[in-house]
Structures are given as C-alpha cells and as structure tokens.
C-alpha positions in Angstrom: 16.1 -13.6 22.3 12.2 -13.7 21.7 11.0 -12.9 18.0 9.1 -10.1 19.6 12.0 -8.2 21.0 13.9 -8.5 17.7 10.9 -7.2 15.9 10.8 -4.4 18.4 14.4 -3.5 17.9 14.2 -3.5 13.9 11.4 -1.1 13.9 13.5 1.2 16.2 16.5 0.8 13.6 13.9 1.1 10.4 12.4 4.3 12.1 15.9 6.1 12.8 17.0 5.0 9.1 13.6 6.5 7.8 13.8 9.7 9.6 17.2 9.9 7.4 14.8 9.7 4.4 16.1 6.3 3.2 13.1 5.0 1.1 13.5 1.5 1.7 13.7 1.9 5.4 10.2 3.9 5.4 8.8 0.9 3.5 10.0 -1.2 5.9 8.7 0.7 8.8 5.4 1.1 7.0 5.4 -2.7 6.7 6.0 -3.1 10.6 3.1 -0.8 11.1 0.6 -2.7 8.8 1.7 -6.0 10.3 2.1 -5.2 13.8 5.6 -6.3 14.2 7.4 -4.8 17.0 5.0 -2.0 17.0 1.5 -1.7 17.6 -0.6 -2.4 14.6 -1.7 0.9 13.1 -2.9 1.0 9.4 -3.1 4.7 9.7 0.4 5.1 10.3 1.4 2.7 7.7 -0.6 4.6 5.1 1.2 7.8 6.4 4.5 6.1 5.8 3.8 4.9 2.4 2.4 8.1 1.1 5.7 9.7 2.3 7.9 7.3 0.3 5.9 7.5 -2.8 7.3 10.9 -2.9 10.9 9.0 -3.3 9.3 6.6 -6.2 8.5 3.8 -4.1 6.7 1.3 -6.4 6.2 -1.0 -3.5 4.7 2.0 -1.4 2.1 2.7 -4.3 1.3 -0.6 -4.8 0.6 -1.3 -0.7 -1.2 2.0 -0.7 -3.4 0.9 -3.9 -4.7 -2.3 -1.7 -5.1 -0.2 1.4 -7.2 2.1 -0.8 -9.3 -0.8 -2.2 -9.8 -2.5 1.3 -10.3 0.9 3.2 -7.3 0.0 5.7 -5.9 2.9 7.3 -7.5 5.4 4.8 -10.9 5.9 3.3 -12.1 3.2 0.9 -11.5 5.1 -2.6 -11.3 3.1 -5.8 -10.4 6.1 -7.6 -7.3 6.6 -5.7 -6.7 2.7 -5.6 -6.6 3.0 -9.7 -4.2 5.8 -9.5 -1.9 4.4 -7.0 -1.8 1.4 -9.2 -0.8 3.5 -12.4 1.7 5.0 -10.1 3.4 1.9 -8.9 3.2 0.5 -12.9 4.7 3.7 -14.0 7.5 3.7 -11.5 8.3 0.0 -11.7 8.9 0.5 -15.3 11.1 3.6 -14.9 13.1 1.6 -12.7 13.6 -1.4 -14.5 11.3 -3.9 -12.9 9.4 -5.5 -15.8 8.0 -8.2 -13.6 5.9 -5.6 -12.1 3.1 -6.2 -14.4 1.9 -9.5 -12.8 1.0 -8.2 -9.6 -0.4 -5.0 -11.0 -2.4 -6.9 -13.5 -3.9 -9.2 -10.5 -4.8 -5.8 -8.5 -6.4 -4.5 -11.6 -8.6 -7.7 -12.1 -9.7 -7.2 -8.3 -10.2 -3.4 -8.8 -12.4 -4.0 -11.7 -14.8 -6.4 -9.9 -15.0 -4.0 -7.3 -15.8 -1.2 -9.5 -18.5 -3.7 -10.9 -20.0 -4.1 -7.4 -19.9 -0.7 -6.6 -21.9 0.2 -9.7 -24.4 -2.4 -9.2 -25.1 -1.2 -5.7 -26.4 2.1 -7.3 -28.5 0.4 -10.0 -32.1 0.5 -9.6 -33.0 -3.3 -10.0 -36.7 -2.6 -9.5 -36.9 -1.0 -13.1 -35.8 -4.3 -14.5 
C-alpha cells in the first residue's frame, strides 16, 4: 500500500476516536491536519482540534498551539496568547508528572522573548535617537 493511503486511513480512525472525546486521538488528528498527512493541510482545522483538546488537559496541544500563535499559523499571530499557552502547557506537564517538559518550553520561551523584543522594536521611534 502507498503511504498516502495509509495516512488517509489513519486520519479516518483518528477522527472517529476523536469524536468519542479521546484526547490523544484528537491531538493526532490535529497533527494530521497540520502536516497534511492523509488530509488536506489545514492549519485552521489543526488549531481548532488543538483548542478542543486543551480542555482535556493536553500538554502537547497547548504547546503546539503556542507555536501556532507565535507564527500566526491557523490563528492570528498573538504573542500574548502564545505566552499563555506556554504557561498552560507547563502547568499541565507538571501536574501530569512530565518533568522533562521544561526543556522545549524553555526553548520556546527564548524564541518568544526574541519575538517580543522585535515587536517592541518595531514601535520605537528611532528618529528620536
């Protein structure tokens, strides 16, 4: 079988399980939408699925959604929401006993700090210097 056919079939099964409110399946379905594996690439649908799974305490969804907010993929670019989603991801990760969650979050926070700096530099009045 072709890998595309397998990805389509997997997306169908992830979708069925997600409709039964299985959080891991919803995250996988969002990943399929985001990457375009077996489904048309649709960052808006991916963001919607990640949002739904955050209500079920998904650390991965909160982290992925934070990255989407940072880049403006499927959602409007919003660094405030990106910061909030990183905090949610860190909270869920610690509550669920994943101490290793600190490393990707620390890296994302470093990137977010750079983005905040660049955004604030765009608003500076450079002519006054």
